[in-house]
C-alpha positions in Angstrom: 45.3 -0.2 87.3 46.4 -3.4 85.6 49.5 -4.7 87.4 51.6 -7.3 85.6 54.7 -9.2 86.6 57.2 -9.8 83.8 60.7 -10.7 82.8 63.0 -9.0 80.3 66.7 -9.6 79.7 66.8 -11.9 82.7 65.3 -9.4 85.1 61.9 -9.7 86.8 59.7 -6.6 87.6 56.2 -5.4 88.1 54.7 -2.9 85.7 51.4 -1.0 85.1 49.8 -2.0 81.9 48.8 1.0 79.8 46.9 1.2 76.6 43.7 -0.2 75.1 44.7 -1.9 71.8 46.3 -5.3 72.4 49.1 -4.7 70.0 49.9 -1.3 71.5 50.1 -2.2 75.2 53.1 -0.9 77.2 54.4 -1.5 80.7 55.3 1.4 83.0 57.9 -0.2 85.3 56.9 0.0 89.0 59.4 1.1 91.6 59.0 -1.4 94.4 56.2 -4.0 94.8 52.5 -3.6 94.5 51.8 -4.7 98.1 53.2 -1.4 99.5 53.3 2.2 98.4 55.0 2.4 95.0 55.7 4.8 92.2 55.6 4.4 88.5 59.1 4.9 87.1 58.1 6.4 83.8 60.4 3.9 82.1 58.2 2.1 79.6 58.6 -1.1 77.6 56.2 -2.6 75.0 54.3 -5.6 76.3 55.3 -7.5 73.2 58.9 -7.3 74.2 58.5 -9.0 77.6 57.5 -12.4 78.9 54.4 -12.2 81.2 54.8 -14.2 84.4 52.2 -15.2 87.0 51.1 -11.8 88.3 51.9 -12.9 91.9 53.7 -15.7 93.6 51.2 -16.8 96.2 52.1 -18.4 99.5 48.9 -20.4 99.1 46.0 -20.7 96.6 42.7 -21.3 98.3 39.9 -22.6 96.1 36.3 -22.9 96.8 34.4 -25.9 95.4 30.9 -26.1 93.8 30.2 -22.4 94.3 28.0 -22.3 91.2 24.8 -24.4 91.5 24.7 -25.5 87.8 28.3 -26.6 87.9 27.6 -28.7 91.0 24.6 -30.3 89.2 26.4 -31.0 86.0 28.8 -33.3 87.8 26.1 -35.0 89.8 26.9 -33.2 93.1 24.6 -31.6 95.6 24.8 -27.8 96.1 26.8 -27.5 99.4 25.1 -26.1 102.5 28.2 -24.0 103.3 31.4 -23.0 101.5 34.1 -25.6 101.4 37.7 -24.9 100.4 40.8 -26.8 99.2 44.3 -25.9 98.5 46.4 -25.7 95.3 50.1 -25.4 96.1 52.3 -22.6 94.9 54.0 -25.0 92.5 50.7 -25.3 90.6 50.8 -21.7 89.5 51.8 -20.7 85.9 51.4 -17.6 84.0 49.8 -16.5 80.7 51.2 -18.3 77.7 52.8 -21.0 79.9 52.1 -24.7 79.1 49.6 -26.9 81.0 51.4 -30.2 81.3 48.9 -33.1 81.0 49.7 -35.3 84.1 50.8 -38.8 83.3 48.5 -40.2 86.0 45.2 -38.9 84.5 43.2 -39.7 81.4 40.5 -37.0 81.9 41.7 -33.4 82.2 39.1 -30.6 82.6 39.2 -26.8 82.4 37.5 -24.7 85.1 37.3 -20.9 84.4 37.4 -18.9 87.6 37.6 -15.4 89.0 40.7 -15.1 91.2 40.9 -12.7 94.1 44.4 -11.5 95.0 45.0 -10.5 98.6 46.9 -7.2 99.1 47.9 -7.3 102.8 48.2 -9.6 105.7 44.8 -10.1 107.4 42.8 -12.4 109.6 39.2 -12.6 110.6 38.1 -10.0 108.0 34.5 -8.9 108.4 32.6 -8.9 105.2 32.1 -5.1 105.2 35.9 -4.6 105.2 36.8 -7.1 102.5 37.6 -4.3 100.0 40.4 -3.2 102.3 42.4 -6.4 102.0 42.0 -7.1 98.3 44.7 -5.9 95.8 42.7 -6.9 92.8 41.3 -9.6 90.5 42.7 -11.9 87.8 41.5 -14.8 85.6 42.4 -18.3 86.6 41.9 -21.9 85.4 41.4 -24.5 88.1 42.7 -27.3 85.8 41.4 -30.6 87.2 42.3 -34.3 86.7 38.6 -35.3 86.9 39.1 -39.0 86.9 41.6 -38.7 89.8 39.2 -36.4 91.7 36.4 -39.0 91.4 38.5 -41.9 92.8 40.5 -40.1 95.5 38.8 -38.7 98.6 41.3 -35.9 98.9 41.9 -33.6 95.9 45.5 -32.8 96.4 46.7 -34.7 93.3 43.6 -34.0 91.2 43.8 -30.3 91.6 47.3 -29.6 92.9 49.6 -31.1 90.3 52.3 -28.9 88.6 50.8 -26.4 86.1 47.2 -26.9 87.3 46.7 -23.2 88.2 47.1 -20.8 85.3 46.8 -17.3 86.6 46.8 -13.9 84.9 47.2 -12.1 82.6 47.6 -9.4 85.3 45.8 -8.1 88.4 43.1 -5.5 87.8 43.0 -3.2 90.9 40.2 -0.8 89.8 37.4 -3.3 90.6 35.7 -3.3 94.0 33.8 -6.2 95.4 30.5 -5.0 94.1 31.8 -4.6 90.6 33.7 -8.0 90.7 30.5 -9.7 91.8 28.7 -9.2 88.5 31.2 -9.9 85.6 30.9 -12.2 82.6 33.2 -15.2 82.8 33.8 -17.5 79.9 36.1 -20.3 78.7 37.0 -21.3 75.1 38.9 -24.3 73.9 40.5 -23.8 70.4 38.2 -20.9 69.9 34.9 -22.7 70.7 33.0 -21.6 73.7 32.7 -24.1 76.6 31.7 -22.0 79.6 29.7 -18.8 79.9 28.4 -17.4 83.2 28.4 -14.5 85.5 30.1 -14.1 88.8 26.7 -13.0 90.2 25.7 -16.6 90.0 28.0 -17.6 92.9 26.2 -19.3 95.7 28.5 -17.7 98.3 29.6 -14.2 97.2 33.2 -12.9 97.3 32.9 -11.0 100.6 31.6 -14.1 102.4 34.2 -16.4 101.0 37.0 -14.1 102.3 35.3 -13.7 105.6 34.9 -17.5 105.8 38.4 -18.5 105.1 40.0 -15.7 107.1 38.3 -17.0 110.2 40.5 -20.1 109.9 43.8 -18.8 108.7 46.0 -15.7 108.1 46.0 -14.5 104.5 49.2 -13.0 103.2 50.0 -10.4 100.5 49.8 -12.2 97.1 47.7 -15.1 98.3 45.0 -16.1 95.8 41.4 -17.2 96.4 39.6 -19.0 93.6 35.9 -18.4 93.7 34.4 -21.4 91.8 33.5 -22.1 88.2 30.3 -21.9 86.2 28.8 -24.8 84.3 30.3 -26.1 81.1 33.5 -27.7 82.3 34.9 -30.2 79.9 37.9 -32.1 78.6 41.2 -30.8 77.6 43.5 -32.7 75.2 47.2 -32.4 74.3 47.5 -29.6 71.7 44.4 -27.7 72.9 44.5 -24.0 73.5 42.3 -22.9 76.4 41.4 -19.3 77.2 39.6 -17.8 80.2 38.2 -14.3 79.7 36.7 -12.2 82.4 34.9 -9.0 81.7 36.9 -6.0 82.8 40.1 -8.0 83.5 41.4 -9.7 80.4 42.1 -13.1 78.8 44.4 -15.8 80.1 45.5 -18.3 77.4 47.5 -21.5 77.8 48.2 -24.5 75.7 48.1 -28.1 76.8 51.2 -30.3 76.2 52.2 -33.8 77.0 54.1 -33.9 80.3 57.7 -34.5 79.4 
């Protein structure tokens, strides 16, 4: 099931995305929230009539750095011996079609296409063999990075945590298990030109181990998001660019870069 969060006529709701052709998609409005038992209402609205929002409002976004060897190498970094994580605040999250605001303190903004894991229930110290039990589903994400700021500041809070630096969507795909999500094509285009192309099977540390690793340290809450790293090919974004992240079996997340007002 593809679960989207949307607004229509000033109201916000979740819905199940139905249909195969992009111009014929409809939303069957969900009774309740997707983190508990819910029913489909049978009340349907065309996707074209709503505004898609970030599919979840995470308490925290946990991102893993340099989890693809070729990406680490392209930036002159060593492949890490163990997973390492950083945070992006909830205020960094935007949805499909929302604008990425070019931060005034940076001159070098980069895209980073990533597979996002959405947590479905509160959990801690999750063994890798039970990771499927705590995952709601998967989405596309863009770990937008102020690369020049990242290079000169030891902590990445500003470089990766600024407002609008975490596009997420277009929805959450719940029909993938960890095994399927671990071998998907992931790509990024800018103004239609391909920049990144890889597979999630190229991760150094696989999805199950990432969740086991971070849940050793902290409690994960329903709606929390884990970003799993980016393949090689990261590059610059400029004002006016349209950047799209497409993940096989999930969908395409598209955002435009604008000058921060």
